[in-house]
VEXBALUM-241251 format. One line per field, with one value per residue (C-alpha): residue number from 1; residue in three letters; z, x, y. Coordinates in Angstrom, 2 decimals. Layout:
N
lomar = (NUM	...)
miro = (ALA	...)
Z = (Z	...)
X = (X	...)
Y = (Y	...)
This chain:
382
lomar = (1	2	3	4	5	6	7	8	9	10	11	12	13	14	15	16	17	18	19	20	21	22	23	24	25	26	27	28	29	30	31	32	33	34	35	36	37	38	39	40	41	42	43	44	45	46	47	48	49	50	51	52	53	54	55	56	57	58	59	60	61	62	63	64	65	66	67	68	69	70	71	72	73	74	75	76	77	78	79	80	81	82	83	84	85	86	87	88	89	90	91	92	93	94	95	96	97	98	99	100	101	102	103	104	105	106	107	108	109	110	111	112	113	114	115	116	117	118	119	120	121	122	123	124	125	126	127	128	129	130	131	132	133	134	135	136	137	138	139	140	141	142	143	144	145	146	147	148	149	150	151	152	153	154	155	156	157	158	159	160	161	162	163	164	165	166	167	168	169	170	171	172	173	174	175	176	177	178	179	180	181	182	183	184	185	186	187	188	189	190	191	192	193	194	195	196	197	198	199	200	201	202	203	204	205	206	207	208	209	210	211	212	213	214	215	216	217	218	219	220	221	222	223	224	225	226	227	228	229	230	231	232	233	234	235	236	237	238	239	240	241	242	243	244	245	246	247	248	249	250	251	252	253	254	255	256	257	258	259	260	261	262	263	264	265	266	267	268	269	270	271	272	273	274	275	276	277	278	279	280	281	282	283	284	285	286	287	288	289	290	291	292	293	294	295	296	297	298	299	300	301	302	303	304	305	306	307	308	309	310	311	312	313	314	315	316	317	318	319	320	321	322	323	324	325	326	327	328	329	330	331	332	333	334	335	336	337	338	339	340	341	342	343	344	345	346	347	348	349	350	351	352	353	354	355	356	357	358	359	360	361	362	363	364	365	366	367	368	369	370	371	372	373	374	375	376	377	378	379	380	381	382)
miro = (MET	ASP	LYS	ARG	TYR	LYS	ASN	PRO	ASP	ASN	ASP	SER	ARG	GLY	VAL	TRP	LYS	ALA	VAL	ASP	PHE	THR	ILE	SER	LEU	THR	GLY	GLY	GLN	ARG	GLY	ALA	GLN	PHE	ALA	LYS	THR	GLY	GLU	SER	LYS	ASN	ILE	TYR	GLU	ILE	THR	THR	PRO	SER	GLY	ARG	LYS	LEU	MET	PRO	ALA	ASP	GLY	ARG	CYS	TRP	ALA	ALA	SER	GLU	ASP	ARG	TYR	LYS	GLU	LEU	LEU	ALA	GLU	ASN	ARG	ILE	TRP	PHE	GLY	LYS	THR	GLY	ASN	ASN	VAL	PRO	ALA	GLN	LYS	LYS	PHE	LEU	THR	GLU	VAL	GLN	SER	GLY	ILE	VAL	SER	LYS	THR	ILE	TRP	PHE	ARG	LYS	GLU	VAL	GLY	ASP	ASN	GLN	GLU	ALA	LYS	LYS	GLU	VAL	LYS	ALA	VAL	ASN	ALA	SER	GLU	ILE	PHE	ALA	THR	PRO	LYS	PRO	GLU	ARG	LEU	ILE	GLU	ARG	ILE	LEU	THR	LEU	ALA	THR	ASP	ASN	ASN	ASP	ILE	ILE	LEU	ASP	SER	PHE	LEU	GLY	SER	GLY	THR	THR	THR	ALA	VAL	ALA	HIS	LYS	MET	ASN	ARG	LYS	TRP	ILE	GLY	ILE	GLU	LEU	GLY	ASP	HIS	ALA	TYR	THR	HIS	CYS	LEU	PRO	ARG	MET	LYS	LYS	VAL	VAL	ASP	GLY	LEU	ASP	GLU	GLY	GLY	ILE	SER	LYS	SER	GLN	ASN	TRP	LYS	GLY	GLY	GLY	GLY	PHE	ARG	PHE	TYR	ASN	LEU	ALA	PRO	SER	LEU	LEU	LYS	LYS	ASP	ASP	PHE	GLY	ASN	TRP	ILE	ILE	GLU	PRO	ASP	TYR	ASN	ALA	ASP	MET	LEU	ALA	ALA	ALA	MET	ALA	LYS	HIS	GLU	GLY	TYR	HIS	TYR	SER	PRO	ASP	GLU	GLN	LEU	PHE	TRP	LYS	GLN	GLY	GLN	SER	THR	GLU	GLN	ASP	PHE	ILE	PHE	THR	THR	THR	GLN	PHE	VAL	THR	LEU	GLU	LEU	LEU	ASP	LYS	ILE	HIS	GLU	GLN	MET	GLN	GLU	GLY	GLU	SER	LEU	LEU	ILE	CYS	CYS	LYS	SER	PHE	GLN	ALA	ALA	CYS	GLU	ASN	LYS	TYR	GLU	ASN	ILE	ASN	VAL	LYS	LYS	ILE	PRO	VAL	MET	LEU	LEU	GLY	ARG	CYS	GLU	PHE	GLY	LYS	ASP	ASP	TYR	SER	LEU	ASN	ILE	ILE	SER	MET	PRO	THR	ASP	GLU	ASN	GLU	GLU	PRO	PHE	VAL	PRO	ALA	ALA	GLN	ILE	ILE	ALA	GLU	GLU	LYS	GLU	ALA	GLU	ASP	MET	ARG	LYS	GLN	GLY	LYS	GLN	SER	THR	LEU	PHE	ASP)
Z = (-5.84	-2.03	-2.41	-3.76	-0.40	2.27	5.45	5.48	8.00	10.33	9.77	12.24	9.38	7.91	4.60	1.73	-1.66	-3.09	-6.01	-8.30	-6.81	-10.21	-12.93	-16.50	-17.09	-20.79	-20.83	-19.55	-17.85	-15.86	-19.06	-20.80	-17.89	-17.75	-21.51	-21.20	-18.04	-17.61	-13.97	-11.95	-8.22	-8.46	-9.37	-6.32	-4.71	-2.36	0.08	1.02	4.60	3.42	2.30	-1.42	-3.29	-6.07	-8.81	-10.97	-14.33	-17.54	-18.65	-15.15	-11.90	-8.39	-7.80	-5.22	-4.44	-1.97	0.84	0.26	0.06	3.50	4.88	3.37	4.76	8.25	7.99	7.09	3.65	1.68	1.27	0.35	0.50	3.36	3.05	2.80	-0.44	-3.12	-5.26	-3.16	-3.57	-1.99	0.35	-0.73	2.09	1.36	3.90	1.82	-1.44	-2.40	-2.59	-5.51	-9.09	-12.45	-14.11	-17.18	-20.48	-21.00	-18.26	-18.97	-18.06	-15.71	-13.66	-13.72	-14.90	-17.93	-18.93	-18.06	-14.57	-14.14	-15.23	-12.80	-9.98	-10.95	-11.39	-7.73	-6.92	-9.45	-11.51	-13.22	-14.66	-15.82	-16.20	-19.76	-19.25	-15.77	-14.85	-12.95	-9.37	-9.93	-12.63	-10.32	-7.54	-9.78	-10.61	-6.99	-5.86	-8.33	-7.85	-4.23	-0.60	2.42	3.34	0.01	-1.42	-4.62	-6.85	-9.58	-11.17	-13.51	-10.98	-13.23	-11.37	-8.33	-8.91	-8.04	-4.68	-3.81	-4.43	-2.75	0.35	0.54	0.14	2.99	0.75	1.26	-1.73	-3.46	-6.13	-8.41	-10.70	-12.37	-13.92	-12.36	-11.55	-8.63	-7.02	-8.81	-8.57	-6.63	-3.46	-2.97	-3.89	-1.29	1.34	0.71	0.90	4.21	5.66	4.67	2.43	-0.77	-1.14	-4.79	-6.53	-4.38	-1.05	-0.53	-1.53	0.70	3.50	3.49	6.26	6.16	8.07	7.57	6.14	3.68	3.10	0.10	-1.21	-3.74	-5.82	-5.41	-8.51	-9.52	-7.18	-10.07	-13.51	-16.41	-17.09	-20.55	-20.97	-20.09	-16.61	-13.68	-11.11	-8.08	-8.95	-8.13	-6.64	-3.74	-0.75	1.93	4.06	1.10	-0.12	3.32	3.73	0.23	0.76	4.12	2.45	-0.42	1.95	4.34	7.19	9.23	8.72	12.19	12.47	15.82	17.49	18.71	16.26	12.68	11.13	12.78	10.21	10.35	11.62	10.67	14.08	17.47	16.55	12.73	11.29	7.94	7.02	3.66	2.51	-0.73	0.60	-0.31	2.51	3.73	5.98	8.61	8.67	8.81	11.78	13.60	13.11	14.20	17.45	18.27	17.54	20.43	20.66	18.56	16.33	12.53	9.92	6.20	4.60	1.29	-0.48	-3.90	-3.61	-1.02	-0.46	-1.58	1.85	3.35	1.66	4.07	6.66	9.44	9.61	11.09	8.54	4.95	2.45	-0.77	-3.61	-4.90	-7.51	-8.18	-5.23	-6.66	-10.37	-11.43	-8.30	-9.45	-12.61	-12.50	-14.70	-14.75	-12.97	-12.74	-10.42	-7.64	-4.23	-1.52	1.76	4.45	7.45	8.62	12.02	14.27	16.88	20.02	21.18	17.92	18.39	16.79	13.38	13.18	9.69	8.93	8.05	11.56	13.15	11.01	11.93	15.66	15.53	13.72	16.27	19.13	17.48	16.96	20.60	21.69	19.62	21.13	24.60	25.27	27.11	26.62	29.51	30.46	28.71	25.31)
X = (-10.31	-10.37	-8.99	-12.37	-13.95	-13.82	-15.73	-16.38	-19.24	-17.46	-20.06	-19.60	-20.00	-16.70	-15.58	-18.04	-18.41	-21.30	-23.16	-25.77	-29.27	-30.96	-31.63	-32.89	-36.62	-36.56	-35.73	-37.10	-40.43	-40.22	-39.76	-42.62	-44.96	-44.00	-44.46	-47.92	-49.20	-46.89	-46.44	-43.74	-43.46	-39.84	-40.71	-41.34	-39.98	-36.98	-36.15	-32.48	-31.38	-30.74	-34.38	-33.74	-36.51	-35.41	-36.98	-35.08	-33.78	-35.74	-35.51	-34.39	-36.05	-34.86	-33.22	-35.84	-39.50	-40.43	-41.04	-37.66	-36.00	-37.38	-35.93	-32.52	-32.68	-33.50	-30.56	-28.21	-27.55	-28.37	-25.68	-26.42	-22.84	-21.07	-23.37	-26.56	-27.48	-26.33	-28.34	-28.85	-26.44	-26.54	-23.75	-22.12	-20.00	-16.79	-17.76	-20.84	-18.95	-17.73	-13.96	-12.03	-11.15	-12.73	-10.91	-8.87	-9.51	-5.89	-3.88	-0.16	2.26	4.21	1.02	-0.48	2.34	2.62	2.96	6.66	5.97	3.09	5.20	7.91	5.36	4.06	7.58	8.21	5.45	6.24	9.39	9.05	5.55	5.17	1.52	0.88	-1.43	-0.99	-2.18	0.09	-0.95	-0.88	-3.55	-5.90	-5.12	-6.29	-9.53	-10.31	-9.48	-11.98	-14.74	-14.59	-14.14	-12.62	-14.31	-16.17	-16.41	-14.45	-15.35	-13.05	-14.62	-11.63	-8.84	-5.93	-2.68	-4.40	-3.59	-7.08	-7.25	-3.68	-4.39	-7.79	-6.24	-3.50	-6.12	-8.29	-11.06	-12.87	-12.64	-13.81	-11.63	-12.72	-10.37	-10.90	-7.42	-4.37	-2.94	-5.38	-2.76	0.41	-0.13	-3.19	-2.73	1.02	0.60	-2.10	-0.08	2.82	0.51	-1.01	2.39	3.78	6.42	5.17	7.27	6.40	3.51	1.75	3.09	5.32	2.74	0.12	2.64	1.65	3.21	0.93	-2.18	-5.69	-6.42	-8.50	-10.11	-9.30	-12.07	-11.95	-15.10	-16.61	-17.73	-21.38	-23.44	-25.25	-24.08	-25.56	-24.43	-23.81	-27.55	-28.53	-29.77	-28.97	-26.71	-24.73	-21.23	-18.86	-16.30	-18.68	-17.98	-20.59	-19.65	-19.52	-22.91	-24.48	-23.09	-24.24	-27.76	-28.00	-27.01	-29.48	-32.36	-31.60	-30.15	-27.01	-24.66	-23.66	-23.45	-24.49	-21.84	-24.36	-27.28	-26.10	-29.29	-28.92	-26.57	-27.94	-30.81	-32.84	-34.49	-33.97	-36.20	-36.02	-33.25	-31.90	-30.34	-28.64	-27.62	-26.71	-28.14	-31.51	-33.84	-35.94	-38.98	-36.86	-34.39	-37.23	-38.80	-35.48	-34.97	-38.53	-38.01	-35.03	-36.84	-38.11	-41.58	-41.86	-38.87	-39.15	-36.79	-36.09	-34.40	-32.59	-31.61	-30.95	-33.94	-36.36	-38.91	-42.39	-43.81	-41.57	-43.47	-45.88	-45.26	-44.75	-46.10	-42.89	-40.57	-40.39	-38.47	-37.20	-35.18	-31.95	-31.61	-35.35	-35.69	-32.97	-33.75	-35.36	-34.12	-30.54	-28.46	-26.27	-23.60	-21.51	-18.33	-19.01	-21.98	-21.95	-20.54	-22.93	-21.08	-23.50	-21.19	-17.90	-17.11	-14.83	-12.37	-12.56	-9.20	-7.43	-4.31	-4.37	-2.72	0.75	2.22	5.35	7.19	6.54	7.81	10.97	11.56	11.09	13.42	16.05	15.73	16.12	19.17	20.77	20.18	21.69	24.82	25.15	24.77	21.70	18.70	15.16	13.29	9.64	9.39	10.89)
Y = (26.81	27.29	30.84	31.95	31.13	33.83	34.69	38.46	38.17	35.71	33.00	30.12	27.64	28.72	30.20	30.61	32.25	34.26	32.67	34.22	34.06	34.40	31.82	31.91	32.27	31.39	27.68	24.40	23.79	27.01	29.03	27.21	27.90	31.57	31.94	30.42	32.15	35.15	34.11	32.42	31.65	32.71	36.30	38.47	41.63	41.45	44.23	44.56	45.38	48.95	49.24	48.92	47.04	44.71	42.59	40.08	41.34	40.72	37.09	36.07	35.03	34.35	30.96	29.93	30.53	33.23	30.73	29.08	32.52	33.39	30.14	30.89	34.43	33.12	30.69	33.57	32.10	35.27	37.94	41.57	42.79	44.55	47.59	45.50	47.25	44.81	42.41	39.24	36.34	32.89	31.77	28.51	27.06	25.18	22.51	21.73	21.38	17.93	17.98	16.53	17.25	16.47	13.62	14.47	12.66	11.60	9.89	9.98	7.20	9.46	9.82	6.29	4.02	1.75	-1.91	-2.03	-0.77	-3.23	-6.22	-5.19	-5.21	-8.67	-10.05	-9.30	-11.80	-14.53	-14.13	-17.52	-16.95	-13.36	-12.38	-11.21	-8.23	-6.71	-3.23	-0.82	-0.17	3.59	3.24	1.33	3.81	6.67	4.85	3.97	7.50	8.94	6.37	5.16	6.14	4.41	1.10	0.88	-2.65	-3.23	-6.20	-7.52	-10.61	-11.11	-10.60	-11.56	-10.93	-9.40	-5.73	-4.49	-6.27	-5.31	-1.63	-1.77	-3.32	-0.69	2.06	0.79	-0.55	-3.83	-6.13	-9.30	-10.88	-13.74	-15.64	-19.03	-19.26	-20.89	-17.45	-17.37	-19.63	-18.50	-14.74	-13.53	-15.60	-14.99	-11.32	-10.72	-12.58	-10.21	-7.20	-8.31	-9.19	-5.80	-7.39	-5.76	-2.63	-1.98	-0.25	2.33	1.00	4.04	6.67	5.01	4.45	0.79	-1.30	-4.34	-5.39	-6.66	-10.08	-12.06	-15.47	-17.62	-19.91	-22.72	-23.06	-26.53	-28.45	-28.41	-30.59	-32.29	-33.38	-35.32	-38.87	-40.36	-40.89	-37.32	-38.14	-35.87	-37.54	-36.41	-35.24	-38.16	-35.76	-35.10	-37.33	-37.98	-34.97	-32.58	-33.78	-33.43	-29.91	-28.90	-30.21	-28.45	-25.19	-25.68	-26.41	-23.56	-25.62	-24.98	-27.91	-29.15	-32.99	-34.45	-36.61	-39.20	-39.32	-39.90	-38.52	-35.10	-33.53	-30.00	-27.93	-24.87	-24.45	-26.04	-29.01	-29.14	-31.36	-32.61	-35.97	-36.62	-40.09	-41.84	-45.11	-46.60	-45.55	-48.45	-48.52	-50.26	-47.36	-44.86	-46.65	-46.73	-42.96	-42.23	-44.13	-41.91	-38.65	-36.57	-35.07	-31.94	-32.76	-32.87	-34.28	-33.82	-36.85	-36.30	-39.52	-41.04	-43.38	-44.71	-47.47	-46.45	-47.21	-44.48	-41.67	-39.99	-42.73	-40.17	-36.64	-35.30	-36.98	-35.71	-37.87	-36.28	-37.69	-36.18	-34.70	-34.25	-31.87	-29.60	-29.51	-26.25	-24.47	-23.91	-24.11	-27.20	-28.69	-25.49	-24.48	-20.75	-20.45	-17.87	-18.76	-17.58	-17.03	-15.87	-15.78	-17.19	-18.71	-16.70	-17.85	-15.73	-17.08	-16.28	-14.19	-10.71	-10.60	-9.06	-8.37	-10.34	-7.12	-5.81	-9.03	-8.92	-5.26	-5.96	-8.96	-6.88	-4.09	-6.57	-8.12	-4.69	-3.82	-7.16	-6.51	-3.05	-4.54	-2.44	-3.86	-2.63	-1.02	-0.87	2.49	1.46)
C-alpha cells in the first residue's frame, strides 16, 4: 500500500497520494437538496495554476465547499499535476493515514493457534490440573493487536486460565482480570508470576521478545458485609471481625480507615477533624459522654453500631449515632458474592527496592558463575 505514496513536489510533510476531489451529487442529503433547488455550495469554478477554468462533471461536485477549497489550496493540499493543468486532486499524506490492515473473516490455526497449542501453554503452568477450555496466546495477541494500542486497559471478567492477562502484559497493555473459580489460584496467579519473572517462555514470549518485568496486585473478594438470618433479618456477616467491619464501614461512609494508636474511637477520618467509630457493642450514654470529653473543639464523629441507648440520639451536635445495618440498606446490594470491588488507590512504599525479574537474576547468577569457573573477574566497565 505504501508504494502508492510518492512525493513529486518534495512536500515537507512526506509522501502522499492524489485522491479524487469530486463526489457524487445524486445521492444523500446533498443530492436531495440539489434536486430540489438546483444549487449546491460544492459547485463553483476552479482555476488551475495554468489558467484553465474547470467545473465538476455532470452528476458530480467538488469534495469541499469553496471556502474549504481555498483553505486546502493555501495549505498546499491540492494537486494540479506537474504542469499545473490537470483536474484538481487532494493530497492524502501517509502520515495522516491510520496504519494497519483490515481483519480477515477466517483466522487459520497456523496463524492464531488451536486448542492443542493452548493446552500446552496452560500445562506449563499447572500440569496436574489441565484447564478445559484455554485460548491460545496467539489468538488473543491477534485480537489485542487489532483492537488496542500500547498502555490501553484490557478487562477480562471471566479470566479462566489467565491467557488474556498474560498476553496483555507481554504486549505492554494494562489489564484487569476477574475470576471467581479456584483456577484464580491454581492457574491465573502462578501464570502471571511466571510472566512477570520472565520465566514464561511459551506462547508469544518469543515473538514479543518478552524477558519479564512489570507487576500486578492480587485481591481476594471479601464476603458481603450484610446477610439475612434464618428469619429474614439483615445482620452483619459473621466472617467479619472487628477490624474488617471498621474498615468496611469507613469505606462505605467515605472515610479513610486509619486507626489512631491512642484514641480507640478514631478509626478513620474524612477530613482533619471528622472521624468515624464502628463498634458491635451496645452504645450507652456513659460511653458517649466519655468519648465527648476526649473530643477536641471543632471535631465531629460518626458512630456506627449494632444498637444504642435511646438517650444517645441527638445528645451532642457533633456526634451522629447510626445503627448498622439500617444505615446501609438501600445503598448497596447485599447478600451476594459478586459485587464490584472498588479500589481507589493503593499505598506505595518509597523505600521499596526496584523489581527485577527472576529470569534476569538467574541469568546474571549464571553469567557470574561461568566467569568464576573461567577464572575471569568482572571490571568496572563490564
